C-alpha positions as CSV (number, residue, x, y, z in Angstrom):
1,M,-24.4,111.9,81.5
2,A,-25.5,108.3,81.5
3,S,-23.3,105.3,82.0
4,I,-22.2,103.1,79.1
5,I,-24.2,100.3,80.7
6,N,-28.0,100.8,80.9
7,G,-29.4,101.1,84.4
8,F,-26.5,103.0,85.9
9,T,-26.2,106.8,86.3
10,Y,-22.5,107.2,86.1
11,D,-19.5,105.1,85.1
12,I,-17.3,106.4,87.9
13,F,-18.0,108.0,91.3
14,I,-15.0,109.9,92.9
15,S,-15.2,109.9,96.7
16,Y,-12.9,112.1,98.8
17,R,-12.7,114.3,101.9
18,Q,-12.9,118.1,101.2
19,K,-9.9,118.5,103.5
20,D,-7.7,116.7,100.9
21,N,-8.7,119.2,98.2
22,K,-8.4,122.5,100.1
23,Y,-4.6,122.7,100.3
24,D,-3.6,122.6,96.6
25,G,-6.7,121.2,94.8
26,W,-5.0,117.8,94.5
27,V,-8.3,115.9,94.0
28,T,-9.6,118.3,91.4
29,Q,-6.4,118.0,89.4
30,F,-6.5,114.2,89.7
31,V,-10.0,114.1,88.3
32,D,-9.1,116.4,85.4
33,N,-6.1,114.3,84.5
34,L,-8.0,111.0,84.9
35,K,-10.7,112.4,82.4
36,R,-8.0,113.1,79.8
37,E,-6.4,109.7,80.4
38,L,-9.8,108.0,80.0
39,E,-10.4,109.8,76.7
40,A,-7.2,108.3,75.4
41,T,-8.1,104.9,76.7
42,F,-11.8,104.4,75.7
43,K,-13.5,104.8,72.4
44,E,-16.7,105.7,74.3
45,D,-17.2,108.7,76.6
46,I,-16.8,107.7,80.3
47,S,-18.9,109.6,82.8
48,I,-17.5,110.7,86.2
49,Y,-19.4,112.1,89.2
50,F,-17.2,114.4,91.2
51,D,-18.7,116.8,93.8
52,E,-16.8,120.0,93.8
53,N,-19.0,121.5,96.5
54,P,-16.6,123.0,99.1
55,H,-18.9,121.8,102.0
56,D,-18.2,118.3,103.2
57,G,-21.7,116.8,103.1
58,L,-25.3,117.8,102.6
59,L,-27.4,120.0,104.9
60,E,-29.5,118.6,107.7
61,T,-32.7,119.4,105.8
62,H,-31.5,117.3,102.8
63,N,-32.4,113.6,102.4
64,V,-28.9,112.2,102.2
65,D,-29.9,108.8,101.0
66,K,-32.2,110.0,98.2
67,S,-29.7,112.7,97.2
68,L,-26.9,110.2,96.7
69,E,-29.0,107.2,95.6
70,G,-28.8,108.0,91.9
71,K,-25.3,109.3,91.9
72,L,-23.9,106.2,93.7
73,E,-25.5,104.0,90.9
74,C,-22.2,103.7,89.1
75,L,-20.0,101.0,87.7
76,I,-16.8,101.9,89.6
77,F,-16.3,103.7,92.9
78,I,-12.9,105.4,93.4
79,P,-12.3,106.6,97.0
80,V,-9.3,108.9,97.5
81,I,-7.8,107.2,100.5
82,S,-5.9,109.7,102.8
83,Q,-5.0,110.2,106.4
84,T,-8.4,111.9,106.9
85,Y,-10.6,109.7,104.8
86,C,-10.8,106.7,107.2
87,D,-13.1,108.5,109.7
88,P,-16.4,106.6,110.5
89,K,-18.0,109.9,111.5
90,S,-17.3,111.6,108.1
91,F,-19.8,112.1,105.4
92,A,-17.6,110.5,102.7
93,W,-17.1,107.3,104.8
94,Q,-20.7,106.8,105.9
95,N,-22.7,108.0,103.0
96,E,-20.4,107.2,100.1
97,F,-17.9,104.5,100.8
98,C,-20.0,102.3,103.1
99,A,-23.2,103.0,101.1
100,F,-21.6,102.0,97.8
101,N,-20.0,98.9,99.3
102,K,-23.5,97.7,100.4
103,M,-25.3,98.8,97.3
104,A,-22.8,97.1,94.9
105,K,-23.1,93.8,96.7
106,E,-26.8,93.8,96.0
107,D,-27.0,94.9,92.3
108,Q,-27.0,92.7,89.3
109,F,-23.2,92.4,89.0
110,G,-22.1,92.2,92.6
111,R,-19.2,94.2,94.1
112,D,-16.5,91.6,93.1
113,I,-16.5,90.6,89.5
114,R,-14.6,88.1,87.4
115,L,-12.5,89.7,84.7
116,N,-12.0,88.5,81.2
117,G,-8.6,87.0,82.0
118,G,-10.1,84.9,84.9
119,N,-9.0,87.1,87.8
120,V,-11.4,88.7,90.3
121,A,-11.5,92.4,90.9
122,S,-13.5,94.8,93.1
123,R,-15.6,97.6,91.7
124,I,-14.2,99.7,94.5
125,L,-10.9,100.9,93.1
126,P,-9.0,102.8,95.9
127,V,-6.5,105.5,95.1
128,K,-4.2,106.1,98.0
129,I,-2.4,109.4,98.6
130,N,-0.9,108.8,102.1
131,D,0.6,105.9,104.0
132,L,-2.0,105.0,106.6
133,D,-2.0,104.3,110.3
134,P,-2.5,100.6,111.2
135,E,-5.9,101.3,112.7
136,D,-7.1,103.1,109.5
137,K,-5.9,100.2,107.4
138,T,-7.8,97.8,109.6
139,L,-10.9,99.9,109.4
140,L,-10.8,99.8,105.6
141,E,-10.1,96.1,105.4
142,D,-12.9,95.2,107.8
143,E,-15.4,97.2,105.7
144,L,-14.1,95.7,102.5
145,G,-13.8,92.2,104.0
146,G,-10.5,91.8,102.3
147,V,-6.9,93.0,101.9
148,L,-6.6,96.7,100.8
149,R,-5.3,96.9,97.3
150,C,-4.6,100.4,96.0
151,I,-3.1,102.4,93.2
152,E,-0.7,104.7,95.1
153,F,-0.1,108.4,94.5
154,I,2.4,108.8,97.4
155,Y,5.6,110.8,97.5
156,K,7.9,109.5,100.2
157,S,11.3,110.7,101.3
158,S,12.9,111.1,104.7
159,G,10.1,112.5,107.0
160,V,7.8,113.1,104.0
161,N,4.4,111.4,103.4
162,R,2.3,113.4,101.0
163,P,0.3,113.1,97.7
164,L,2.3,112.7,94.5
165,R,2.1,115.8,92.4
166,A,1.6,115.9,88.6
167,N,4.8,117.9,88.2
168,E,7.3,116.9,90.8
169,D,10.3,119.1,91.4
170,H,12.6,116.2,92.2
171,P,10.9,113.0,91.1
172,Q,14.1,110.9,91.4
173,D,14.0,111.5,95.2
174,N,10.7,109.7,95.6
175,L,11.5,106.5,97.5
176,N,8.4,104.9,96.0
177,K,9.9,105.4,92.5
178,T,6.5,106.1,91.0
179,Y,5.6,108.7,88.4
180,Y,2.2,110.5,88.4
181,R,1.6,110.0,84.7
182,D,2.2,106.2,85.0
183,Q,-0.2,106.0,88.0
184,I,-2.9,107.8,86.2
185,N,-2.5,105.4,83.3
186,K,-2.8,102.5,85.8
187,V,-6.1,103.8,87.1
188,A,-7.4,104.2,83.5
189,N,-6.4,100.7,82.5
190,A,-7.9,99.3,85.7
191,V,-11.2,101.1,84.9
192,K,-11.1,99.7,81.4
193,E,-10.5,96.1,82.6
194,I,-13.4,96.3,85.1
195,I,-15.8,97.8,82.6
196,K,-14.8,95.2,80.0
197,G,-15.6,92.5,82.6
198,L,-19.0,94.1,83.3
199,K,-19.9,94.5,79.6
200,Y,-18.7,91.1,78.5
201,P,-19.0,88.7,81.4
202,G,-17.3,85.3,80.8
203,E,-15.6,86.4,77.6
204,K,-12.0,85.5,77.1
205,D,-9.2,88.0,76.4
206,Q,-9.1,89.4,72.9
207,T,-5.5,88.1,72.6
208,E,-6.9,84.6,72.2
209,R,-9.3,85.4,69.4
210,P,-6.9,85.3,66.4
211,K,-6.4,81.6,67.1
212,V,-10.0,80.9,66.3
213,V,-9.9,82.9,63.0
214,E,-6.7,81.1,62.0
215,T,-8.2,77.7,62.7
216,K,-11.2,78.5,60.6
217,S,-9.1,79.5,57.6
218,R,-7.1,76.3,57.8
219,R,-10.3,74.2,57.5
220,Q,-10.4,75.2,53.8
221,K,-7.2,73.4,53.1
222,S,-6.8,69.8,52.0
223,P,-7.7,67.3,54.8
224,W,-4.7,65.2,53.8
225,N,-2.4,68.1,54.5
226,K,-4.0,68.5,57.9
227,I,-3.6,64.7,58.7
228,A,0.0,64.8,57.7
229,M,0.6,67.8,59.9
230,L,-1.1,66.1,62.9
231,V,1.0,62.9,62.4
232,S,4.2,65.0,62.3
233,I,3.2,66.8,65.4
234,L,2.3,63.6,67.2
235,I,5.7,62.0,66.3
236,V,7.6,65.1,67.5
237,M,5.6,65.1,70.7
238,L,6.1,61.4,71.3
239,I,9.9,61.8,70.9
240,A,10.0,64.9,73.1
241,G,7.8,63.2,75.7
242,L,10.1,60.2,75.9
243,L,13.0,62.5,76.5
244,I,11.5,65.0,79.0
245,L,8.5,63.2,80.5
246,P,10.4,61.8,83.5
247,S,11.7,65.2,84.5
248,V,8.2,66.8,84.0
249,I,6.7,64.1,86.3
250,R,9.3,64.7,88.9
251,K,8.7,68.4,88.8
252,F,4.9,67.9,89.0
253,K,5.3,65.8,92.1
254,V,7.2,68.6,93.8
255,D,5.4,71.6,92.5
256,A,1.8,70.8,91.4
257,S,0.2,71.1,94.8
258,V,2.2,74.1,95.7
259,I,1.1,76.0,92.6
260,D,-2.5,75.0,92.4
261,K,-4.0,73.7,95.6
262,S,-2.2,74.9,98.6
263,V,-3.0,77.3,101.4
264,A,-1.6,78.7,104.6
265,V,-3.7,80.2,107.4
266,L,-1.9,83.2,108.9
267,T,-2.4,84.5,112.4
268,F,-5.8,86.2,112.7
269,K,-5.6,89.6,114.3
270,N,-7.1,89.8,117.7
271,L,-9.1,93.1,117.7
272,S,-9.9,92.9,121.4
273,D,-7.9,95.0,123.9
274,D,-8.1,92.2,126.3
275,V,-4.9,90.1,126.1
276,E,-6.8,87.3,127.8
277,Q,-8.8,86.8,124.6
278,E,-5.6,85.6,122.9
279,Y,-6.6,82.0,123.7
280,F,-9.7,82.4,121.7
281,R,-7.8,83.7,118.6
282,Y,-5.4,80.8,118.9
283,G,-8.3,78.2,119.3
284,L,-10.3,79.7,116.4
285,E,-7.3,79.4,114.0
286,E,-6.7,75.9,115.1
287,E,-10.3,74.9,114.5
288,I,-10.6,76.6,111.1
289,L,-7.3,74.9,110.1
290,D,-8.6,71.6,111.4
291,R,-11.6,71.8,109.1
292,I,-9.5,72.8,106.0
293,C,-7.0,70.1,106.8
294,R,-9.6,67.4,106.4
295,I,-9.7,68.1,102.6
296,S,-7.4,65.5,101.0
297,D,-7.2,67.3,97.7
298,L,-5.6,70.4,99.3
299,K,-2.2,71.0,100.8
300,V,-2.5,72.9,104.1
301,I,0.5,74.4,106.0
302,S,0.2,73.6,109.8
303,H,-0.3,76.2,112.4
304,T,3.1,76.0,114.0
305,S,4.8,77.2,110.8
306,S,2.3,79.8,109.7
307,E,2.2,81.4,113.2
308,R,5.8,82.3,112.9
309,Y,4.8,85.0,110.5
310,K,2.6,86.7,113.1
311,D,4.7,89.9,113.4
312,T,6.7,89.7,110.2
313,S,7.4,92.5,107.8
314,L,7.4,90.1,104.9
315,S,4.9,90.5,102.1
316,L,2.2,87.9,101.5
317,K,4.1,86.9,98.4
318,E,7.3,86.4,100.3
319,I,5.5,84.4,103.0
320,A,3.8,82.2,100.4
321,A,7.1,81.5,98.7
322,E,8.7,80.4,101.9
323,L,5.8,78.2,102.8
324,G,5.3,76.9,99.3
325,V,1.6,77.9,98.9
326,S,-0.5,79.7,96.3
327,A,-3.0,81.2,98.6
328,I,-3.2,82.8,102.1
329,L,-6.1,82.9,104.4
330,E,-6.0,85.7,107.0
331,G,-8.5,87.7,109.0
332,T,-9.5,89.2,112.3
333,V,-11.4,88.0,115.3
334,L,-13.3,89.8,118.1
335,K,-15.2,88.1,120.9
336,M,-17.4,90.1,123.2
337,G,-19.5,88.0,125.6
338,N,-21.4,85.6,123.4
339,N,-21.0,87.6,120.2
340,V,-18.2,86.8,117.7
341,R,-17.2,89.0,114.8
342,I,-14.8,87.3,112.4
343,T,-13.5,88.5,109.0
344,A,-11.9,85.9,106.7
345,K,-10.0,86.7,103.5
346,L,-8.5,84.3,101.0
347,I,-5.8,85.9,98.8
348,N,-4.2,84.7,95.6
349,V,-0.5,85.5,96.3
350,K,0.3,85.7,92.6
351,T,-2.1,88.5,91.8
352,N,-2.4,90.0,95.3
353,A,-6.2,89.9,94.7
354,Y,-8.5,88.4,97.2
355,L,-10.4,85.4,96.0
356,W,-13.1,85.5,98.7
357,S,-13.9,87.4,101.8
358,K,-16.6,87.5,104.3
359,I,-17.6,89.1,107.6
360,F,-19.3,86.8,110.1
361,D,-21.3,88.5,113.0
362,E,-22.6,85.5,114.9
363,D,-23.5,84.2,118.3
364,F,-20.7,82.0,119.7
365,S,-23.0,79.0,119.4
366,D,-22.9,79.4,115.6
367,I,-19.1,79.1,115.5
368,F,-19.2,75.6,113.9
369,S,-21.1,76.9,110.9
370,I,-18.4,79.5,110.4
371,Y,-15.7,76.8,110.3
372,R,-17.7,74.9,107.7
373,D,-18.4,77.9,105.5
374,V,-14.7,79.0,105.5
375,A,-13.5,75.5,104.6
376,K,-16.0,75.2,101.8
377,A,-15.2,78.6,100.5
378,V,-11.4,77.8,100.4
379,A,-12.1,74.6,98.6
380,K,-14.4,76.3,96.1
381,E,-12.0,79.1,95.2
382,L,-9.0,76.8,95.0
383,R,-11.0,74.4,92.9
384,V,-10.4,71.3,95.1
385,T,-12.8,68.4,95.5
386,I,-14.4,67.7,98.8
387,T,-15.6,64.1,99.2
388,R,-18.9,63.3,100.9
389,K,-17.1,61.9,103.9
390,E,-14.9,65.1,104.2
391,R,-18.1,67.2,104.1
392,R,-19.4,65.3,107.0
393,L,-16.2,65.7,109.0
394,I,-16.0,69.4,108.2
395,A,-19.6,69.9,109.5
396,R,-19.2,67.9,112.7
397,V,-20.2,69.6,116.0
398,P,-18.1,68.2,118.8
399,T,-20.2,69.7,121.6
400,T,-23.4,71.8,122.0
401,D,-22.2,73.2,125.3
402,M,-20.4,76.4,124.5
403,A,-19.0,76.8,128.0
404,A,-17.4,73.4,127.6
405,Y,-16.0,74.4,124.2
406,D,-14.6,77.7,125.6
407,A,-12.8,75.8,128.4
408,Y,-11.5,73.4,125.7
409,F,-10.0,76.4,123.8
410,K,-8.2,77.5,127.0
411,G,-6.9,74.0,127.6
412,K,-5.4,73.7,124.1
413,Y,-3.9,77.2,124.5
414,Y,-1.9,76.1,127.6
415,L,-1.1,72.7,126.2
416,R,1.2,74.3,123.6
417,N,3.9,74.8,126.2
418,L,5.2,71.5,127.6
419,N,6.2,72.6,131.1
420,G,4.7,71.6,134.4
421,K,3.0,74.9,135.2
422,D,1.1,75.2,131.9
423,L,0.3,71.5,131.8
424,E,-1.4,71.9,135.2
425,I,-3.5,74.8,133.9
426,A,-4.3,72.9,130.7
427,I,-5.7,69.9,132.5
428,Q,-7.8,72.1,134.8
429,F,-9.5,73.5,131.7
430,F,-9.9,70.1,130.1
431,E,-11.5,68.8,133.3
432,L,-13.8,71.8,133.4
433,A,-14.8,71.1,129.8
434,K,-15.5,67.5,130.7
435,K,-17.6,68.6,133.7
436,K,-19.7,70.9,131.5
437,D,-20.2,68.3,128.9
438,P,-19.5,64.7,130.0
439,E,-19.8,63.5,126.4
440,F,-17.3,65.9,124.9
441,A,-14.7,63.5,123.4
442,L,-12.0,66.2,122.7
443,A,-12.0,67.1,126.4
444,Y,-11.0,63.5,127.3
445,A,-8.4,63.5,124.5
446,G,-6.9,66.6,126.0
447,I,-6.8,65.1,129.5
448,S,-5.1,62.0,128.1
449,L,-2.5,64.0,126.2
450,V,-1.6,66.1,129.3
451,W,-1.0,62.9,131.3
452,A,1.0,61.4,128.4
453,C,3.1,64.6,128.3
454,R,3.7,64.6,132.0
455,Q,5.0,61.1,131.8
456,Q,7.1,61.9,128.7
457,I,8.9,64.8,130.4
458,S,9.2,62.9,133.7
459,I,6.9,65.1,135.7
460,S,4.7,62.1,136.6
461,R,5.8,58.5,137.1
462,P,4.5,55.9,134.7
463,E,2.5,54.1,137.4
464,E,0.6,57.4,138.1
465,A,0.3,58.7,134.6
466,A,-0.4,55.6,132.5
467,P,-3.7,54.6,134.1
468,K,-5.1,58.2,133.7
469,T,-3.9,58.4,130.2
470,E,-5.5,55.1,129.3
471,A,-8.8,55.8,131.0
472,A,-9.3,59.3,129.4
473,I,-8.4,58.1,125.8
474,S,-10.6,55.1,126.1
475,R,-13.6,57.3,127.0
476,A,-12.7,59.7,124.2
477,L,-12.7,56.7,121.8
478,E,-16.1,55.5,123.0
479,L,-17.6,59.0,122.4
480,D,-16.1,59.9,119.1
481,S,-13.6,57.7,117.2
482,A,-13.8,60.0,114.1
483,Q,-11.7,62.8,115.7
484,S,-8.1,62.8,114.4
485,D,-6.9,64.3,117.7
486,V,-8.3,61.3,119.5
487,Q,-6.7,58.8,117.0
488,I,-3.2,60.4,117.2
489,T,-3.3,60.5,121.0
490,L,-4.3,56.9,121.0
491,A,-1.5,56.0,118.5
492,G,1.1,57.7,120.8
493,I,-0.2,55.7,123.8
494,K,-0.2,52.4,121.9
495,V,3.4,52.9,120.6
496,W,5.3,54.6,123.5
497,T,3.3,53.3,126.5
498,R,1.8,49.9,125.5
499,W,4.4,49.0,122.8
500,D,1.5,47.9,120.7
501,W,3.1,48.4,117.2
502,K,0.2,47.1,115.1
503,G,-2.4,49.0,117.1
504,G,-0.3,52.1,116.9
505,E,0.1,51.9,113.2
506,A,-3.6,51.4,112.7
507,S,-4.3,54.5,114.8
508,F,-1.7,56.6,112.9
509,R,-3.3,55.6,109.6
510,K,-6.7,56.4,110.9
511,A,-5.6,59.8,112.1
512,I,-4.1,60.6,108.7
513,E,-7.3,59.3,107.0
514,L,-9.4,61.7,109.0
515,N,-7.0,64.6,108.6
516,P,-4.8,64.2,105.4
517,N,-2.8,67.3,106.3
518,Y,-2.0,66.3,109.9
519,A,1.8,67.0,109.9
520,L,2.3,65.7,113.5
521,A,0.7,62.4,112.6
522,Y,3.1,61.9,109.7
523,N,5.9,63.0,111.9
524,A,5.3,60.5,114.8
525,Y,4.3,57.7,112.4
526,S,7.8,58.1,110.7
527,H,9.4,57.2,114.1
528,L,7.2,54.1,114.5
529,L,8.2,53.0,111.0
530,N,11.9,53.3,111.8
531,I,11.3,51.5,115.1
532,L,9.9,48.7,113.1
533,G,12.8,48.7,110.7
534,R,11.0,50.3,107.7
535,P,13.3,53.2,106.9
536,D,12.1,54.0,103.3
537,E,8.5,54.4,104.5
538,A,9.7,56.4,107.4
539,M,11.6,58.9,105.3
540,N,8.5,59.3,103.0
541,H,6.3,60.2,105.9
542,I,8.7,62.6,107.6
543,E,9.2,64.4,104.3
544,I,5.5,64.9,104.0
545,A,5.5,66.3,107.6
546,L,8.2,68.8,106.6
547,Q,6.2,70.0,103.6
548,L,3.1,70.5,105.7
549,D,4.9,72.1,108.7
550,P,8.4,73.3,107.5
551,L,9.1,75.6,110.5
552,N,8.1,73.2,113.3
553,P,11.1,72.5,115.6
554,Q,9.6,69.2,116.7
555,I,9.4,67.9,113.2
556,K,12.9,69.2,112.4
557,A,14.2,67.3,115.5
558,F,12.2,64.1,114.6
559,Y,13.7,64.4,111.1
560,G,17.1,64.4,112.7
561,V,16.4,61.2,114.6
562,D,15.0,59.6,111.4
563,L,18.2,60.5,109.6
564,M,20.3,58.9,112.3
565,F,18.3,55.7,111.8
566,V,19.5,55.6,108.2
567,H,23.0,56.7,109.1
568,R,22.9,60.1,107.4
569,Y,24.7,61.8,110.3
570,D,25.8,65.1,108.8
571,D,22.2,65.7,107.6
572,A,21.0,64.8,111.1
573,V,23.3,67.4,112.6
574,K,21.9,70.0,110.2
575,A,18.3,69.1,111.0
576,F,19.0,69.4,114.8
577,Q,20.7,72.7,114.2
578,E,17.7,74.0,112.4
579,A,15.4,72.8,115.2
580,L,17.5,74.6,117.7
581,V,17.4,77.8,115.7
582,L,13.6,77.6,115.9
583,S,13.6,76.5,119.5
584,P,16.9,76.8,121.3
585,A,16.0,74.5,124.2
586,H,14.2,71.8,122.2
587,A,14.8,68.6,124.2
588,V,15.2,66.1,121.4
589,A,17.5,68.3,119.3
590,F,19.5,69.4,122.3
591,G,19.9,65.8,123.5
592,K,20.7,64.1,120.2
593,I,23.0,66.6,118.3
594,V,26.1,65.6,120.3
595,E,25.6,61.9,119.4
596,A,24.9,62.8,115.7
597,L,28.2,64.8,115.6
598,Y,30.1,61.8,117.1
599,W,28.6,59.3,114.5
600,A,29.5,61.8,111.7
601,G,33.1,61.6,112.8
602,R,33.2,65.1,114.2
603,V,34.4,64.1,117.6
604,D,36.0,67.4,118.6
605,E,32.8,69.3,117.8
606,A,30.8,66.7,119.8
607,I,32.9,67.0,122.9
608,E,33.0,70.8,122.7
609,L,29.2,71.0,122.4
610,L,28.8,68.4,125.2
611,R,30.9,70.7,127.4
612,I,28.7,73.7,126.5
613,H,25.6,71.6,127.5
614,Q,27.2,70.9,130.9
615,K,28.7,74.3,131.5
616,D,26.7,74.9,134.7
617,K,27.7,71.5,136.1
618,P,31.3,71.6,137.2
619,E,31.3,67.9,138.3
620,Y,30.1,66.8,134.9
621,L,32.6,69.0,133.1
622,K,35.4,67.6,135.2
623,A,34.4,64.0,134.3
624,I,34.2,64.8,130.6
625,D,37.6,66.5,130.6
626,E,39.4,63.9,132.6
627,G,37.9,61.0,130.6
628,Y,38.7,62.7,127.3
629,A,42.3,63.3,128.3
630,E,42.7,59.6,129.3
631,A,41.0,57.8,126.4
632,G,39.3,60.2,124.1
633,W,35.6,60.0,123.3
634,T,35.1,56.6,125.0
635,G,36.9,57.7,128.1
636,A,34.7,60.8,128.3
637,M,31.6,58.7,127.9
638,K,32.7,56.2,130.5
639,K,33.4,58.8,133.1
640,L,30.1,60.6,132.3
641,A,28.1,57.3,132.5
642,D,29.7,56.3,135.8
643,L,28.9,59.8,137.3
644,R,25.3,59.6,136.1
645,A,24.8,56.1,137.5
646,E,26.1,57.2,140.8
647,K,24.0,60.3,140.9
648,S,20.9,58.3,140.0
649,K,20.9,56.9,143.6
650,T,19.9,60.3,144.9
651,I,18.4,62.3,142.1
652,K,16.1,61.3,139.2
653,I,18.2,60.4,136.1
654,G,16.6,58.2,133.4
655,S,17.9,54.6,133.1
656,L,17.8,54.9,129.3
657,L,20.1,57.9,129.4
658,I,22.6,56.1,131.5
659,S,22.4,53.0,129.2
660,N,22.9,55.2,126.2
661,T,26.0,56.8,127.6
662,Y,27.5,53.4,128.5
663,A,26.8,52.1,125.0
664,L,28.6,55.1,123.5
665,A,31.5,54.3,125.8
666,G,31.6,50.7,124.5
667,D,30.7,49.2,127.9
668,V,28.3,46.4,126.8
669,D,27.5,44.9,130.2
670,N,26.6,48.2,131.9
671,A,24.6,49.3,128.8
672,I,22.5,46.2,128.9
673,Y,22.1,46.4,132.7
674,W,20.6,49.8,132.5
675,L,18.5,48.8,129.5
676,E,16.9,46.2,131.7
677,K,16.2,48.8,134.3
678,A,14.6,51.0,131.6
679,F,12.5,48.0,130.6
680,E,11.3,47.5,134.2
681,G,10.4,51.2,134.4
682,H,8.7,51.0,131.0
683,S,10.7,53.9,129.6
684,P,8.9,55.7,126.7
685,G,12.3,55.9,124.9
686,L,13.0,52.1,124.9
687,P,11.4,51.4,121.5
688,Y,14.4,53.2,119.9
689,L,16.7,50.2,120.2
690,L,17.4,50.2,116.5
691,M,19.2,53.5,116.7
692,P,23.0,53.3,115.9
693,T,23.7,53.9,119.6
694,Y,23.0,50.3,120.2
695,D,24.8,48.8,117.2
696,I,27.5,47.6,119.6
697,L,24.9,45.4,121.4
698,R,23.3,43.8,118.4
699,N,25.0,40.4,118.7
700,D,24.5,40.1,122.4
701,P,21.9,37.4,123.2
702,R,20.7,39.6,126.2
703,F,19.9,42.5,123.8
704,Q,18.2,40.2,121.3
705,D,16.1,38.7,124.1
706,L,15.0,42.2,125.2
707,C,14.0,43.0,121.6
708,R,11.9,39.8,121.5
709,R,10.2,40.7,124.7
710,M,9.2,44.0,123.2
711,N,8.3,42.3,119.9
712,L,10.9,44.5,118.1
713,P,12.8,43.5,115.0
714,Y,16.6,43.5,115.5
715,K,19.5,43.4,113.2
716,L,22.8,41.4,113.6
717,N,26.0,43.3,112.9
């Protein structure tokens, strides 16, 4: 029987393993029922090829390709996916599934077609009769180049995983709550939708057609009636618009980018058995994300937030709802020597259909073209505009030395963890990258950032770290000033090392211009704006950072500090608590939550939490308890400050921490004394003098003079 579309032999090809039909003839029964359902669904006769031969495959003397060539020329391929089907050695897998997948991609329609309603569907329509092992699911998705979407005929109960029967003994006990008759109907309707899309490409749904007929009939009426009607409609719309437009605009500002132009890149699966290849997976994701982030017309969730879903049991729809995106990009990566195999899949979370997918089998040296192709595909499918400048940035090749690039990947991987051991490993790899390619700007940016981090967490003294930080970033800037990583590293140095506020602001703005989705740039820039006494701008920027990276503990903690600047102390406590849930030892949140509790008037909570922080230091606990018993909060702070000042003679304790504690105790003289020592040591935290901690010092001429020397604005009480 011929197909209903000329040039094809059959409408449907049913592919299955003979093993799945031997036990109770499930596949034969499925085909018989599907034929009946199709007869009730289509006006035309739908042809089905189904091989009832009991032998799995042709004989060795048969030409398999020629024997199947005509039969595989069909509109829709329905594989019966089971626990036995996903076997690369089997006849059905090699000569039917893989063969049709390749053939369909090359015929006049292509494998993936756009349906009349605008969605995209594959001409491979899987029917699944068993839950699959993870490796089988991966095998299928790698061949398809996208997420496996099936119509399921599975009966599940405790310890049971079998095909759903047409006449179940106890259908109510099926945990999947599906009925055979309904599932058969779904298959028939899906077939109808696909065939309609093939027969009438580009045509809209029939449900829209009556509107056209109705409009034509109205044209015969008096034009004055039509004008009167239009005027009435315009008046009603104008009145309604005046009433509801403001709320619509507010809603659009919140939701528009989330609904239409937003994406999260989930963790790519590392297919290598070598755990040491994990650095490559991480680096690949970061680089793909970096290219997509450069598109200003697109909202992109940062890596820190999306990576938290690495081992989640949540569905893509649930993940997307939590992150506020309309599309998910996911995939797999395998690196063996200089060969790289990457699958990338872009999924519409509303329909669970993949918008685009591709398998890249490339040499490592071609990795930059993969980044470019993925970014362009995401932009195309989500219908976002890429400017000429953004295209240039997406296509940039930072180095042609792939050994240097591989070393850079490793450096970035270890830089994630801000501890002495990992920072030491990171800088070794950045130095190796620099040695391999002395003109690799990102290697110098990495070196600079490591030294800045070492100074920030007090592993290296400023006199050692600052010159190395400056030298490396200066060289990076000379080599490539159009890298957002270079600009944000430079901005951090200008603000927290040089106290160059104007220069820092220019670099932050440049970093955001180069990467409009750079959450950490908005995050750090918000602090500079608060340092400069511009709280409204600061809150705008930190809120953008939260939208782009909602599960990043650093951004949550920085948000807490921003809230303290504007005296929203209860909100600050909540932000610090959220940061500590995400990262229980986060230094900023851990250090500032006690102070936020105090300013919120929750003194007992502040003291109790302070005691918990010092639980392993009996001497500190004693000072806190004695001081609190004598004079409440200020007494506890005074005792703690005195103890810290004394201990600083023998161990390293930051001058700014001691000054902060004296200020909370109300001891102005000692607070200013230790502020001066912090100034002499060029403490990175000194720019935060507009924090409420120092309100008690505002009117003191010595404090005001210190602010002037740092070129900081200050406020009188």
